[in-house]
N, C-alpha and C positions, 0 to 999 in steps of 0.2 A: 551690810547693814541689816538686810532681811534676816540673815542667820542669827544675828544678835537679838533682834526682836523676837524671832521664833524661839530662841533659847529662853528669853525671859518669860515668854508666854508659857512655855513648858514648865519652867520653875514655878510660876504662879499657879499653874494647874496642880503641880505636885504639892505645893504648900497647902492649897485649898483642899486637896484630897487627903492630905495627912491630918488636917484638923478634923475632917469629917470621919476619918477612919481610925483616929488615934486610939479609940477604945477597942477597935477590932485588930487589924494586922498593921504592924509598923511598915512604913515605906522603906524599901530597899532599892537603892539605885546603883547600877554598875555602869561601866563604860568600856568601850573597845575602839580601837583605831581600825575602822572598817577597811581602809585602803591597805594597811599593813597586812591584815588578814587575807585579803584577796591576793596580794603579792606572794603570800606564803603557800597558797593552795596548790596542790599538785595539778599539773596540766596547764597552769596559767602561762608557763613558758612557751608552750606550743601555740597558744593564742597570740602571744607577742610575735612569734616567728611568722605566723600566718598573716598578721597585720603588717609586719614589715615587708613581706613578700608582696602583698596586695598594694601597699604604698609604693613600692619600687616599680611595679607594673604601671601604676598611674603616673609616677614621676617620669618614667621612660617615655611614655606616650606624650606627656607634656613637653618634655625636652625635644622630642621629634617635631612637635608642632612649632615650638619656638625656633628651632633650627630652620624649618621651612620658611617661617616668617622672616628670619634674619637673612636668608639667602635671597628671597624675593625683594626685600628692602634694599639690600646691597645692589642687586641687579637694577632695580628702579633708579637708585642714586647714580649708578655709573652710566645709565643710558638716558637719564631725564633731559639732558640738554638737547639731545637729538630727537626726542619724541614729540609728536604732534600733541596738541591740547587734548584731543579725544582719547588718545592712547594713555596720556598722563592721567586723565580722569579715571579711565578704566583701571589702570594699575593702582591708583590711590584707593579706589573703591574696593579692589581685590585685597589690598593690604588692610584696609579698615575692616572688611568682612572677616578676614583671617584673624585679626586681633580680637574681634568680637567672639569668634568661635573659641579662641584660646581662653579668654576671660570666662566664657560660659562653661568650658570644660573644667577650668580650675575650680570654679564654684561647685559644679556638680561632683567633681572628684572629692572635694572636701566633705560634702554631704554623704557621698557613698562610703568614704572611709569611716566617718562617724557611725553610720548605720551598720557597717560591717563590724565595727568594734562593739557596738551594743549587742548585735546578734551573737557574737562569739563569747562575750563576757556574761551575758544574761544568765546562763545556767549556773555559773560560778556564784553570781550574786544571789540567786535563789537558794542555792545550796547553803551558802553562808548565813542567809537570813533564817533558814529553817534551823540550822545548828544553834544560832544565837537564841532563837525562840525556845528551843529545847533546853538549853543551858539556863535560861531565865526561869523557866518553869521548874526545872530540877532543883535549882538553888534558891527559889523563892524571891527572885528579883521582881520588883514592881515595874521598874523601868531600866532599860539599857540605852545609854546615850552613845552616839558616835563621838569619839574624842578628837574631833577636828580642831585645828588651831582656832583660837579666839572665840570658841563657843563654850567649851567647858573651862570655867574660870579657875576652879580648884578641883583637884581630884586626889583621892587617897589611893595610893598604889594597891591597897588591899581590895579595892573594888574593881580592879582591872580584870575583866573576864576573858582576856585573850587566851590565857593558858587553858581555861576550861573549854573554850570553843575550839581551839586547836586540837585538844584531846578528843573532843566530840567528832572532829573531822579527820582524826588520825594523822595530824600534821606534827612533825617533830619540831 
């Protein structure tokens, strides 16, 4: 919903600017699918591989923790009938603490994976933004919009700057 509101705010700004500058320069708007551009950039495949490797490391560690929990839980269940109340409470506390560590690890792993992704993708995003800005200046675009679904309601294929930006980045 915020994207749609943001889009209409941009459109209102563009219309307002076009009336103010109608006697000066006409407004020229282009669009690009930023995600498609990023996916086409050389080197992005190595980022995906690094992220998959990092994710596998985290998943393996999580699986080991879950296996440890499962083993201790099965051990607890098989011996619960013969345990004293004090030992039962101790084992239950140990299981509860282990489950808490697993939950905390899972949350931290998710945050770490997102941070790693941002760290690895940031240079590609910056390079793409610079190329888009250069293409906009060279071709006298007033605005370049990201053509994500449900934001750009109509687009003329002639205003797609993907080919120009790919050329700028030397992408086939």
